[in-house]
TIFILO-5947 format. One line per field, with one value per residue (C-alpha): residue in three letters; x negated, y negated, z; chain; residue number from 1. Coordinates in steps of 0.1 Angstrom, whole numbers, plus 5000, padded with zeros to 4 digits. Layout:
resn = c(ALA; ...)
px = c(X; ...)
py = c(Y; ...)
pz = c(Z; ...)
chain = c(A; ...)
resi = c(NUM; ...)
//
This chain:
resn = c(UNK; UNK; UNK; UNK; UNK; UNK; UNK; UNK; UNK; UNK; UNK; UNK; UNK; UNK; UNK; UNK; UNK; UNK; UNK; UNK; UNK; UNK; UNK; UNK; UNK; UNK; UNK; UNK; UNK; UNK; UNK; UNK; UNK; UNK; UNK; UNK; UNK; UNK; UNK; UNK; UNK; UNK; UNK; UNK; UNK; UNK; UNK; UNK; UNK; UNK; UNK; UNK; UNK; UNK; UNK; UNK; UNK; UNK; UNK; UNK; UNK; UNK; UNK; UNK; UNK; UNK; UNK; UNK; UNK; UNK; UNK; UNK; UNK; UNK; UNK; UNK; UNK; UNK; UNK; UNK; UNK; UNK; UNK; UNK; UNK; UNK; UNK; UNK; UNK; UNK; UNK; UNK; UNK; UNK; UNK; UNK; UNK; UNK; UNK; UNK; UNK; UNK; UNK; UNK; UNK; UNK; UNK; UNK; UNK; UNK; UNK; UNK; UNK; UNK; UNK; UNK; UNK; UNK; UNK; UNK; UNK; UNK; UNK; UNK; UNK; UNK; UNK; UNK; UNK; UNK; UNK; UNK; UNK; UNK; UNK; UNK; UNK; UNK; UNK; UNK; UNK; UNK; UNK; UNK; UNK; UNK; UNK; UNK; UNK; UNK; UNK; UNK; UNK; UNK; UNK; UNK; UNK; UNK; UNK; UNK; UNK; UNK; UNK; UNK; UNK; UNK; UNK; UNK; UNK; UNK; UNK; UNK; UNK; UNK; UNK; UNK; UNK; UNK; UNK; UNK; UNK; UNK; UNK; UNK; UNK; UNK; UNK; UNK; UNK; UNK; UNK; UNK; UNK; UNK; UNK; UNK; UNK; UNK; UNK; UNK; UNK; UNK; UNK; UNK; UNK; UNK; UNK; UNK; UNK; UNK; UNK; UNK; UNK; UNK; UNK; UNK; UNK; UNK; UNK; UNK; UNK; UNK; UNK; UNK; UNK; UNK; UNK; UNK; UNK; UNK; UNK; UNK; UNK; UNK; UNK; UNK; UNK; UNK; UNK; UNK; UNK; UNK; UNK; UNK; UNK; UNK; UNK; UNK; UNK; UNK; UNK; UNK; UNK; UNK; UNK; UNK; UNK; UNK; UNK; UNK; UNK; UNK; UNK; UNK; UNK; UNK; UNK; UNK; UNK; UNK; UNK; UNK; UNK; UNK; UNK; UNK; UNK; UNK; UNK; UNK; UNK; UNK; UNK; UNK; UNK; UNK; UNK; UNK; UNK; UNK; UNK; UNK; UNK; UNK; UNK; UNK; UNK; UNK; UNK; UNK; UNK; UNK; UNK; UNK; UNK; UNK)
px = c(7429; 7430; 7394; 7383; 7403; 7387; 7352; 7358; 7370; 7341; 7315; 7331; 7324; 7289; 7283; 7294; 7273; 7241; 7247; 7258; 7291; 7309; 7324; 7360; 7376; 7400; 7373; 7351; 7343; 7316; 7293; 7294; 7262; 7256; 7230; 7233; 7225; 7191; 7203; 7226; 7223; 7246; 7248; 7255; 7255; 7245; 7274; 7283; 7294; 7330; 7325; 7321; 7299; 7269; 7267; 7240; 7230; 7225; 7234; 7207; 7201; 7209; 7180; 7186; 7166; 7181; 7208; 7237; 7270; 7303; 7314; 7348; 7370; 7381; 7415; 7402; 7390; 7353; 7333; 7309; 7279; 7249; 7215; 7202; 7173; 7153; 7158; 7121; 7088; 7087; 7088; 7092; 7074; 7094; 7126; 7111; 7130; 7163; 7154; 7144; 7160; 7132; 7132; 7100; 7072; 7046; 7028; 7004; 7033; 7052; 7021; 7017; 7053; 7047; 7021; 7031; 7069; 7078; 7071; 7059; 7060; 7097; 7109; 7126; 7123; 7108; 7136; 7129; 7139; 7112; 7116; 7084; 7090; 7063; 7074; 7111; 7109; 7134; 7130; 7165; 7173; 7208; 7215; 7251; 7261; 7294; 7298; 7326; 7349; 7343; 7305; 7306; 7329; 7312; 7275; 7276; 7271; 7273; 7239; 7236; 7209; 7181; 7187; 7152; 7127; 7094; 7096; 7071; 7078; 7072; 7080; 7081; 7092; 7117; 7108; 7086; 7088; 7056; 7060; 7044; 7006; 6988; 7004; 7017; 7054; 7069; 7080; 7094; 7070; 7080; 7045; 7042; 7036; 7038; 7028; 7035; 7052; 7054; 7075; 7105; 7141; 7172; 7200; 7236; 7251; 7241; 7237; 7231; 7202; 7178; 7140; 7110; 7081; 7045; 7032; 7003; 7008; 6989; 7000; 6991; 6984; 6985; 6959; 6965; 6968; 7000; 6985; 6950; 6935; 6915; 6935; 6919; 6925; 6929; 6950; 6936; 6950; 6936; 6946; 6956; 6959; 6991; 6997; 7034; 7060; 7095; 7131; 7150; 7185; 7189; 7215; 7203; 7168; 7172; 7160; 7166; 7158; 7134; 7097; 7068; 7031; 7001; 6980; 6943; 6921; 6883; 6867; 6842; 6846; 6853; 6889; 6897; 6882; 6906; 6938; 6958; 6979; 6950; 6958; 6989; 7022; 7050; 7086; 7101; 7131; 7120; 7133; 7119; 7124; 7119; 7093; 7090; 7107; 7098; 7130; 7135; 7142; 7172; 7190; 7227; 7251; 7279; 7287; 7317; 7322; 7358)
py = c(3585; 3564; 3554; 3590; 3598; 3568; 3579; 3614; 3601; 3577; 3603; 3628; 3604; 3597; 3634; 3637; 3608; 3621; 3657; 3668; 3688; 3683; 3711; 3720; 3734; 3755; 3773; 3787; 3824; 3845; 3842; 3805; 3787; 3751; 3725; 3693; 3661; 3647; 3612; 3622; 3637; 3665; 3679; 3715; 3736; 3773; 3797; 3834; 3848; 3845; 3808; 3809; 3781; 3791; 3776; 3750; 3745; 3710; 3698; 3700; 3681; 3705; 3710; 3693; 3717; 3750; 3770; 3780; 3799; 3791; 3821; 3810; 3780; 3778; 3768; 3733; 3726; 3732; 3756; 3784; 3782; 3805; 3795; 3821; 3810; 3778; 3758; 3752; 3757; 3720; 3714; 3751; 3748; 3718; 3738; 3770; 3768; 3773; 3809; 3813; 3807; 3793; 3789; 3772; 3757; 3784; 3769; 3799; 3823; 3800; 3795; 3833; 3836; 3811; 3833; 3868; 3867; 3842; 3846; 3811; 3823; 3832; 3810; 3838; 3853; 3888; 3913; 3925; 3913; 3907; 3894; 3882; 3884; 3858; 3830; 3839; 3834; 3855; 3862; 3863; 3868; 3853; 3820; 3806; 3770; 3751; 3721; 3696; 3696; 3659; 3664; 3694; 3680; 3646; 3657; 3692; 3700; 3731; 3747; 3754; 3773; 3751; 3744; 3753; 3777; 3795; 3832; 3860; 3896; 3926; 3926; 3953; 3953; 3978; 3971; 3947; 3937; 3930; 3907; 3918; 3912; 3914; 3942; 3960; 3956; 3946; 3974; 3980; 3992; 4009; 4014; 4018; 3985; 3968; 3935; 3905; 3872; 3838; 3807; 3786; 3797; 3776; 3789; 3786; 3802; 3827; 3856; 3842; 3821; 3817; 3816; 3805; 3827; 3831; 3866; 3891; 3927; 3958; 3979; 4011; 4002; 4029; 4024; 4046; 4045; 4024; 3996; 3992; 3975; 3991; 4021; 4047; 4085; 4091; 4079; 4065; 4047; 4016; 3995; 3960; 3928; 3909; 3872; 3864; 3836; 3847; 3834; 3857; 3856; 3871; 3888; 3888; 3903; 3919; 3900; 3906; 3885; 3878; 3871; 3864; 3871; 3888; 3918; 3916; 3947; 3952; 3955; 3981; 4005; 4004; 4016; 3987; 3961; 3972; 3969; 3942; 3933; 3921; 3886; 3885; 3873; 3898; 3893; 3914; 3924; 3923; 3934; 3924; 3926; 3896; 3903; 3868; 3834; 3801; 3798; 3820; 3857; 3852; 3829; 3825; 3851; 3826; 3789; 3769; 3756; 3751)
pz = c(1922; 1890; 1896; 1896; 1865; 1847; 1858; 1845; 1812; 1808; 1818; 1794; 1765; 1777; 1777; 1741; 1730; 1746; 1738; 1773; 1774; 1807; 1826; 1817; 1848; 1828; 1808; 1835; 1836; 1852; 1822; 1818; 1828; 1838; 1851; 1871; 1853; 1861; 1867; 1896; 1931; 1940; 1976; 1984; 2016; 2021; 2021; 2016; 1982; 1995; 2002; 2040; 2051; 2072; 2106; 2115; 2079; 2065; 2030; 2004; 1971; 1943; 1918; 1884; 1862; 1874; 1857; 1879; 1876; 1892; 1913; 1926; 1936; 1972; 1984; 1995; 1959; 1966; 1944; 1952; 1928; 1924; 1910; 1886; 1864; 1859; 1827; 1825; 1844; 1854; 1892; 1900; 1932; 1943; 1938; 1952; 1985; 1967; 1964; 2001; 2034; 2056; 2094; 2105; 2084; 2080; 2049; 2047; 2042; 2019; 1997; 1995; 1984; 1957; 1941; 1951; 1953; 1926; 1889; 1877; 1841; 1840; 1869; 1886; 1921; 1922; 1926; 1962; 1997; 2023; 2058; 2076; 2113; 2122; 2098; 2095; 2058; 2040; 2003; 1987; 1951; 1954; 1970; 1972; 1978; 1984; 1962; 1962; 1932; 1923; 1925; 1903; 1876; 1875; 1877; 1861; 1824; 1803; 1796; 1759; 1740; 1726; 1689; 1680; 1695; 1686; 1681; 1677; 1667; 1644; 1607; 1581; 1544; 1532; 1496; 1476; 1440; 1422; 1391; 1359; 1355; 1321; 1302; 1333; 1340; 1373; 1397; 1432; 1459; 1491; 1505; 1543; 1560; 1595; 1608; 1630; 1624; 1642; 1635; 1644; 1647; 1645; 1668; 1656; 1687; 1714; 1688; 1654; 1639; 1610; 1612; 1591; 1599; 1588; 1591; 1586; 1579; 1570; 1540; 1522; 1486; 1459; 1431; 1400; 1362; 1364; 1385; 1370; 1340; 1325; 1335; 1358; 1356; 1393; 1422; 1455; 1485; 1502; 1532; 1522; 1543; 1535; 1545; 1541; 1544; 1554; 1558; 1581; 1596; 1630; 1651; 1687; 1685; 1650; 1619; 1582; 1552; 1523; 1522; 1498; 1501; 1485; 1491; 1496; 1494; 1498; 1464; 1475; 1445; 1408; 1412; 1436; 1413; 1385; 1407; 1390; 1420; 1443; 1455; 1433; 1448; 1457; 1469; 1496; 1517; 1553; 1587; 1621; 1659; 1682; 1709; 1725; 1723; 1737; 1757; 1788; 1782; 1804; 1780; 1788; 1775; 1772; 1775; 1785; 1750; 1738)
chain = c(A; A; A; A; A; A; A; A; A; A; A; A; A; A; A; A; A; A; A; A; A; A; A; A; A; A; A; A; A; A; A; A; A; A; A; A; A; A; A; A; A; A; A; A; A; A; A; A; A; A; A; A; A; A; A; A; A; A; A; A; A; A; A; A; A; A; A; A; A; A; A; A; A; A; A; A; A; A; A; A; A; A; A; A; A; A; A; A; A; A; A; A; A; A; A; A; A; A; A; A; A; A; A; A; A; A; A; A; A; A; A; A; A; A; A; A; A; A; A; A; A; A; A; A; A; A; A; A; A; A; A; A; A; A; A; A; A; A; A; A; A; A; A; A; A; A; A; A; A; A; A; A; A; A; A; A; A; A; A; A; A; A; A; A; A; A; A; A; A; A; A; A; A; A; A; A; A; A; A; A; A; A; A; A; A; A; A; A; A; A; A; A; A; A; A; A; A; A; A; A; A; A; A; A; A; A; A; A; A; A; A; A; A; A; A; A; A; A; A; A; A; A; A; A; A; A; A; A; A; A; A; A; A; A; A; A; A; A; A; A; A; A; A; A; A; A; A; A; A; A; A; A; A; A; A; A; A; A; A; A; A; A; A; A; A; A; A; A; A; A; A; A; A; A; A; A; A; A; A; A; A; A; A; A; A; A; A; A; A; A; A; A; A; A; A; A; A; A; A; A; A; A; A; A; A; A)
resi = c(1; 2; 3; 4; 5; 6; 7; 8; 9; 10; 11; 12; 13; 14; 15; 16; 17; 18; 19; 20; 21; 22; 23; 24; 25; 26; 27; 28; 29; 30; 31; 32; 33; 34; 35; 36; 37; 38; 39; 40; 41; 42; 43; 44; 45; 46; 47; 48; 49; 50; 51; 52; 53; 54; 55; 56; 57; 58; 59; 60; 61; 62; 63; 64; 65; 66; 67; 68; 69; 70; 71; 72; 73; 74; 75; 76; 77; 78; 79; 80; 81; 82; 83; 84; 85; 86; 87; 88; 89; 90; 91; 92; 93; 94; 95; 96; 97; 98; 99; 100; 101; 102; 103; 104; 105; 106; 107; 108; 109; 110; 111; 112; 113; 114; 115; 116; 117; 118; 119; 120; 121; 122; 123; 124; 125; 126; 127; 128; 129; 130; 131; 132; 133; 134; 135; 136; 137; 138; 139; 140; 141; 142; 143; 144; 145; 146; 147; 148; 149; 150; 151; 152; 153; 154; 155; 156; 157; 158; 159; 160; 161; 162; 163; 164; 165; 166; 167; 168; 169; 170; 171; 172; 173; 174; 175; 176; 177; 178; 179; 180; 181; 182; 183; 184; 185; 186; 187; 188; 189; 190; 191; 192; 193; 194; 195; 196; 197; 198; 199; 200; 201; 202; 203; 204; 205; 206; 207; 208; 209; 210; 211; 212; 213; 214; 215; 216; 217; 218; 219; 220; 221; 222; 223; 224; 225; 226; 227; 228; 229; 230; 231; 232; 233; 234; 235; 236; 237; 238; 239; 240; 241; 242; 243; 244; 245; 246; 247; 248; 249; 250; 251; 252; 253; 254; 255; 256; 257; 258; 259; 260; 261; 262; 263; 264; 265; 266; 267; 268; 269; 270; 271; 272; 273; 274; 275; 276; 277; 278; 279; 280; 281; 282; 283; 284; 285; 286; 287; 288; 289; 290; 291; 292; 293; 294; 295; 296; 297; 298; 299; 300; 301; 302; 303; 304; 305; 306)
//
């Protein structure tokens, strides 16, 4: 018993040093998500959601790059775990059988399942159940395992969001301020605009972060007597192309912050040639919506952090 306690203590410190947070048995809830350490081998056996071991089933090595949740603790101290999503796309096919109960070795059917019933981009099983009577391959979207308490606490770690990730989304500017040019004073512009932005985001926790993004947007630019030199006596509108750099804070998928860029219009008429703000810097208040991030779209909703 003393040996186990010592091992738990030492492994806990190793986890801290190398950035792996060990599982705290007293802080487990249904939203906490975990992975098994890649340097260890943990055994598990098929069971029902209630923790009843399936007959005639041998122990399997648990995958080390798959995220799992802890469903319940049995009276004997073992735990029921469920694999939900893969941490990465590495070795997806090697771990494919954790989403399927296979009787027999019909490679043709299994190969078909790899391409048709399993999304290699997201690492998730397709949400439908199929039973093939010839191969006895059953596609299941939930797979439960019994894992011993010592194995779980020694080899399991909390899955945390990546600190940095690439993001892509839409961006629009609520208002832009154009600094003074020549004898024309600065002014606020609320011209209609919409674009896309791509860059890197620093996550602070599951909901909050900050991102540095480069973007390109299309805007409606008003050219009139107040924005031209020499001044023109009419008003026209042109579509401008606007490269931008942005610093945005985010809450979940919503972004807001500041940006800077310039408008470029086609100088195909005399009025456009007199527009003083062409290729001149502006500053803006921007909002955006995340459409894609480099981490899985099923990022954990909670962790087991203290």
